[in-house]
N, C-alpha and C positions, 0 to 999 in steps of 0.2 A: 364644710367647711372642714379641710385635713386639719389636724395640728401639726404647727410645723418638725416637731419632733415627736419620737417615741413617748407614748405614757403609760408610764408602768402604774401596776395596781398601788404599793408603795416606794419609796425610794432613801431610804437610809443616808444614801451619798448627801443628797440635797437636805438633809438635818446636820451633818457634819459641815457642810460648809457654811451653815447659818454662822455654827459657833466656834469656828475653826480654830481660829487665832488663840481661844480660851481653854478652849480641849487642849491643842499642844501644850497650852502653858502648864495645865494641870497634870499631863502625859510629864511632863517634864520633872514637876515638883515630885511626882511620885518618885521616876530614878532618880533624881538625885537623892532621896531621901534612903532608901536601902531597903526598905522598909512593903514588904508588897504584897503582907497574904494578912490579912483581918491587924489592921493598923488603924490608924489615925482617921483615914477617908473612910473607912469603914464606920466607924465608931462614928464619927460626923454626919454622915448621909443618914445612919439609921435614923438618929436623932430628928434631922432635916426632914428626911421623909416622914416619920411617925406625926410630926407638929403638923406638915401638910396637910395628912389626910383626917388630922384632929382625932388621933388615938393616943394609946401611952407609950406602945413600943414598938419598934421595929428589929427584924433581925434576917443581915443579908445572907445570903445563901446564891450554891450557884448558879440555880435554874427556877423557873415559877415552876417546872415537876417538882423538882425538887424542893422547893415552898411549900406543896401544896400535901406533898407526901407528909414532909418532918411536919405540918400542922395537926395532920391526921392525928399522927404518931403520937404527937406531944397533949394534943385532945385526948389522949387514949383510946384512939381505933384502932384497932388489930384485929390479930387470926381470928377470922371466921364473923367478924360485925360485916352490919349492912349499911349499907351508904345509898342514899337518894342522891338521882342526879338526874341529866338528860342526856340523849342518844346525840342533839344535834351540838356540838363543840368539837373541839381539837381533840385527837385520841390522850394526847397527853392528860387528859382530865381523868380517865379514866384508869390508866396507865398508873399517874401518881397512887389512886386506889387502891389496884392489885400490889403495887408495890407497899403500899401501909401492909400488904396482910387482908385486907379487907373485902369485899366483894360487892361491887356497884350493881345496885335496882335502879330501872329505867322510868321516870315518867315523860308525860308527853309537855310539852311547851306551847305558850299562849299562841293564837294567831298572828293576833298583830306585834309582838315584842320578838317571837322567838326566842323567850327566856321561861325561865321557869314556872308552870301554871300552879297558884298555892294550889286549887280548887284538885288538882290531880294530887299533890303533895298531902292536901289533909285526907281522900279518899284514900290511897294509899296506906297512909298512918291510921286511919279508923278502921280499916279493915282489920285485924285482928290477926293475920297469918303472921307463924310464925317462921325462924325468929326475927323481931320487930330488929327496926332501922335502930340504929344506934347515931347518925349526922345524915346532915341532907347538904349538899354540896352547889348553892345557886351559881350559874357559870352568867356572868354578864358579859353575853356573847357582842360581837362587833361593838362596843363602847355603850351596848344599853342597858343601864342599870336592869336587871332583874327588881321583882315587887316585892322588896326588900321589908315594908311593914307587912305585906301578908304571910310571907313566907317565915317572917320570924313569929308571928303571935301563933302561926301553926306547929310549926318546931317547939316553942315552949310549953304549949299544952300539953304536949308528947313527951316533954322532955327529951326532946333529940338536939344534937348539938348543930352547931351553923357554921359552915367553914367556905367562907365565900371564895370561889377563883375569879379575881381579878384581872387577870392576865392580860385581859382586851380592854380594860375599862380604869386606867389611869386619869383621875382628878373627875370622873365621871358623879354622881348623887340623887340623892331622891329624899324630895321633901329637905334639900339644905343640909343634907348632910353626907358626905362623901362613902363610896362603897370602901369596903376595907375596912372602916369602923362601926360595923353594925353586928357582924355575927361575931360567935366564941375566940374567929382567928378568920384572918383571910390571908391570901399567896397570889404574890404579885412575880408578872415577868416580866423581864427588860432582854427580851432579845432586840433584836436591832430594830427588827419593822414597829417594834410596840410604840406606843403611843410616848413613852418614857422608856427609850430605847438604848441601850448601852452599844459599844465598839465591840461585838461579842454576847456573851452571855451572861447570866446574871438573874435572881427573884428575890424576893424578900416576903418573910413574913409578918403579918401586924395584928396586934390583939391589944387588949386592955389588962390582961392579964399577965401579972408578973411571974407565979410558976410555968404559966404553957410558956413562955419567952425565953426563960430560963431551958425548959426542958429543950426547946427549938437550939439554943446555944449550943446545950451540950451535946446533941445528936448529930447535927453539923460536924462536929468536931471529933468522929468514934466514941461519941460519950462520956467525951472528957470532964469530968468534972477539976481535977486536978490534972498537968501536962503529962502523960502515959499512962495514967489510970482509968481504965472506960468502966463507970459505974453500969451504967445499959449499953447493948446494943446501939450505934452507930454510923456514921455515913463519913465521906468528904466530898462536903459538900459547900465550898467559903465562898463567899464575892469576894473576888481579890481587889487590893487596891486602885489597878488604875483603873475599872470600871466604876469602881462607889467614887475615885476623881470627876470622872467622865460624868455620872451622871447627877454629881453636885451641881458643872455646872449647867446641865441640860435642864434640871428641874423648876430651876426658877421660869425658866420658859415655858413652862409648862401651860401653864391657864392660857399662855396669848397663840399657842400652838393650835389647843383645842377650840378657843375662838378663832381660828383661821377654819379649823373643819368644819366647827357648825355652819361658819357663813358658807363654804362649800356647800356642804349638806343642803342647806337652806336655797343654794342656786337649784342645785340639781332638783330639789323636789318643784320647783317650779316651772323650770325647763322641761319636765317628763309628765305636769301633770297632767297634760290634754293625751297620752300614751294610755294602754290599757295594761299596761305593766303594776303590778301591785309594788306598789312603793314603802318604804320602810315604814313602820309607825313607833311611837315609843308612848311609856307610860305617860299618862297627867301630871302627876308628882314629878316625873323620873328629869336629869338634866344629863342626856347622853353628850359622848365626847366623839361619839363617829368616828371608831378607828376603823370598820369598814361603812362603803354605804352600798347595802343589798338591794336588790331591785328580785323581784320573781314572775318570770313566765315559762309554758309549758314548751313554748321554744328557746328554752336557753340556749340549745348549742347555735342556734340558726344564728342568734343573736351573738352571741361570743366571737364567730368566725367572722360575721359582717364587720365587729368593733376590728380584730385581728387584723384583717383587711387593710384595717385604714390605720396601724402603727398602736392601736389602741388596745394595751392589755387586761383583761378581764378575768378574774379570778373566781373558782369555785371554791367556797368555803364552807359548805365539805358535801364532797360526792354522796359517801355513805356514810351512814348515823351508825355510830357504834356499836348502837344491838344488831348491826347486820356484818360489822367487819369478823372474819374469824375468828380473830384473837378473845373478845368478846361477846359473841353470837349467843341471842337469847331469844330464841323463837316461841317461848312462850308469851312475851308480852308483844303487842301493837301499838304504835305512836304514831297515827293518822295525820297531825299535823306534822310533827316532826320529820316522816316520807316522806309526804307532798311537798315540804319547804327544800329538801335537800333532792327534787329532782327536778327544780324547778329556778333555784337562788343562784344568782351573779353577782359579783362583786367588781364595782367598777372603781375605779381609778380616785383616791380623794388621800392626798395627806398634803401638810401645809407648802412641799417645794408646789403645787399647782397653782395655777394663773384660773382667774374668774372665764378669759377666754380659754385657757384647757376644758374646763366645767362647762364652758356653750359648746366648743368641736364634740362632747363627746354625746350631748346632749343632741347638738342636730343630728348626729348620725344615727342614733338610737330612735329619734322622731320622725327621721327618712326611712328605719327597717320596720317599722310600725306600720308606718301609711301604707307602705307597699306590700303589708298585709292581706289589705283587704278589710 
């Protein structure tokens, strides 16, 4: 079966069309208000997003990368500090750690979930090598929640702060509690292809700590407490009113969109069960939101070419682990699960704009390709 139209891996235009009239009304409301930066729309979205996650506070910023940098800085992480994280992530995770003045130290991911392995974290923190890490950044990769009970338990034993990277996991949870409400703070991205995406860029820091939230508010606008007077060195990182208004339209739809993603993922899992692909795994108590549907095969490039010939886009997120990239290379560490996964992983199309027939068409091509391999 050939799909009747090209199938992109993600489709932010479909998300716009699903709520186009409401989005246009929200845009007009902002334009007519004359208030475009840090106004009532941002304040309302911050309250609504925090309530959705079940945490006390959210602070809107200009991007997910800024959110992680400012969360780290507000938590007291800075020059000379070590931050444990994973190398199987968007480079933005490590760029934010570096921007905060800290240095990333990499540990491996779990084979099944491709998220930070609590055992690897425990081994690093118990290793006694100096200087000791000050924070850990678990990444909820592909919409799959990392093992937050395990990670936070290890971190608390060693007095290490937990700053969650939730850029791909809006609405995901673990044991009934949403990601973004577990650590000392969390960083979210609203890049257009995210589960909760703006029409432009944006981000947010979430936390239960009033002091940390207030520090992020200062840092996002030059370190000001009083206008034009910087108490600490800050940056310009403000979520604008237009994006906040658009996100307020999309937030009430997020759970339904995530349920749609779950249904499509279940269809993929059933349709590909007969193949030799390694299919995505989830933690037993985790509630994923399927930002990506990631399969693994040593013949990744051949499968990608087969799908491309049929008009089906498949993405490689991410081909080079961060610890092997020139800017952040660390030859002292070997991460076998991460390195193998980066050679094998392939993201199949998955977003709420797909139909069941679209998924079936992708599955048919993958099954036929796998059978032809002999």
